[in-house]
N, C-alpha and C positions, 0 to 999 in steps of 0.2 A: 560258198561265200558268194558265188554267182547269184545264187537264189536270193540270198539275203539282200543283195544290192538292187535286185530286180523287184523284190517287195517294197524296199524304200522308196524306189522310183515311182511305183504305182500309188504308194500312199501320199506321195508329195502331188502326184497328178491330180489326186481326188481332192486333196486340200486346195490346191489352185482352182479346181472348178468350183468348188463350194464358195470359195472367196469371189470368184467372179460373178456368181449368181447372187450373192448377197449385195456386192457393188451394184448390180443392175437394178435388183430390188429397191435399194436406197435412192437411186436416181429416180426411178419411177414414181417413188412415193413422194420425193421432193417435187417433181413435176406437178403432182397431183394437188399438193399443197399449195403451189403457186398458183395454179388455176383456182382452187377454191378460195384462196385469198382474194383473187381478183373479182369473183363473183360477189364476195362479202363485200368488198368495197363499193362495188356499183350498187348493191342493195343498200347500204348505209347512205350512200350519196342522195338515192331517191327518198328514203325515208326522211333524211335531213332536211330536204326541201318541204317536205309535207310538214314536219314539226316546226320550221320556221313560219309556216304560215299560221299554223295553230298558236304560235307564241305571240301573236299580235296582241298587243294589250288593249282591252276594250273597257269603256266606261258608258254606263246608262244613267244619264242626269234627267231628272224629271221633276216637274211640279204637278201636284195632285190636290185638286179641290175636295173631291169626295170620295176618294179612295180608288176609282177607276182606273186612272192613269198609273197609280202606284202598283196595282195588280198586274197591268200589262209589262209595266217596267220590271218587275220582279221575275216574271215569266221570260222576258227577253234576256235578262242577266243569267237566269238558269240555264237558258240554251246556248248562251255563247261563253260562259263562264266569265262574265263581265262583272266589274265593281260597280257598286250602285252610289249615287249621290243624289240626295233629295234637295231640290232647290226651295228654300224656306224664307218666307218673307219675315222680316222683323216684327212687323205687325201682321199676325196671322189672321186668317180669315174665319170667322164664325159661321155657323149655318145661317144666321140672320144675314150676315155680311152677303152671302152667295144667293140670297134669295132674289133672283132677277124679276120675280113677278111683282115684288115690291118697289115701288117707284123710288123710295129714299134709301134703299139698301146700298151698301157700300159699292157694290159691282155696277149698279146702275149709274151711281154718281161718277165712278171712275170711267165708265164708259161714255158719258156725257161730257167729260171735262179730260182731255188728253193729258194734261200736266199731272192729274192725279194717278196716272199710270206708271208713273217713275217710282217703281216699288223697290224700297231699299231691302237687301237680303241679309240674312243672318250671317252667310258666308257665301262669297261669290265664285271662288276658285277652289276646286277639290285638291285635296293633298296630291302631289306628284302628278299635276295635270299635264305637265310638258312630256310626259313619258307614254302618254296613251296615243295609239294609232288610230283608233276608231271610237268616235263619240255618237251615242244615240241620245237625242234630245226629246223627251216626251212631254206632253202637256194636254190639257182639255181645250176644246174649241170655244171661245167666247165671242159671240156676235160675229162669227165666220173668221175668225183669226185665233192666233196662239194666245193662250191666257197671258196677260201682260207681264205676271211676274217673272217669266223666262226671259223678257226682253234684257233686262240687267246682266243676266247670266250670258247671253249671247254677246252684247256689246262690249262686256269687261274681260273677255278672255280671248286669247290668240290660238285661232284654230288652224295656222299654218302648218302644213304638211300632215293634217289629219283628215280623215274620211268622217264626214258628219252626216247623220241620218236621222231625220226628224221622224216622229210618229205622234198620233194624236188619238184621243178617245172622245167620242160624242154620241149622243142618241140618235141624231139624224143627219147632221152636218157632214160634209166632205172635209178633207183636209185642205182644199181650196189653194189659195196662194200663201197660206200661212208659212210653209217651208221657205218659199222663195223670199218672203218678208223678213224671216229671220237671217237668211242668207245675206241680204243687203245690209241688215244691222251689223251683222259680223264683219263682213268685208274680207274674211280669210277662211280658209278651208275648202276641201273639196267636198261640197254638198251634194247628196244624192237625192233622188226622188224619195218623198215620204211615203207613210201608210197610215190609213186610218182604220181603228178598231172600234167596234161596238163597245157598250158598257160591260157586256159580259163576253169578251172576246175568249174563245176557247184556247186551251194549250195547243192543240192541233193546227189551228189557224195561225197562231203566232210561229210555230215551229216551221210551218209551211213557208212562210214569209222569210224567216231567218235562212232556211235551207236555199231560197232562191236569191239570197244575197251573196252567197258563196264567199264568205268572209274568210 
């Protein structure tokens, strides 16, 4: 009888020891889980900030006379994930209208008479314009300034709270004061320095500029 009682005591001792080991292991695993959860939370927070930056809504609005500004605008939109909006005059320009070498052409007459530069647009405000955080505005350079069909787009929209970035295309002219002049017309928005691109701006050139903007 004494031997049986001793065996039972030994078995109980082993059972208690095993239970203690299991309890300790469970506590250790719980501690590791808490530590892992903390790291995941920090990582999530970091990626969240980055995602918030990427979630800025961007618009590329442009007027293009011969297709060069349109090409640049499409590349900018591709690089930034932006929406595109084409600024279109109600009375569109023909090739003859754009022939600045012809004294009686439309653009020459408009250049000579400022009142003719009040160009009515098919649509002035893009859908959901209030939701955009960044607005690129593209145009060709006419007589050292932004092509005037852009003027009413700038005058008739509220850029408050938006970052506005002008860009232009030209054969030889610089962007000059065109961006500053548009800024004065707008009266609202956080306007940035603009960029001039040649007629055949490369994708690499545009991508490099976009990267430097750090949007």
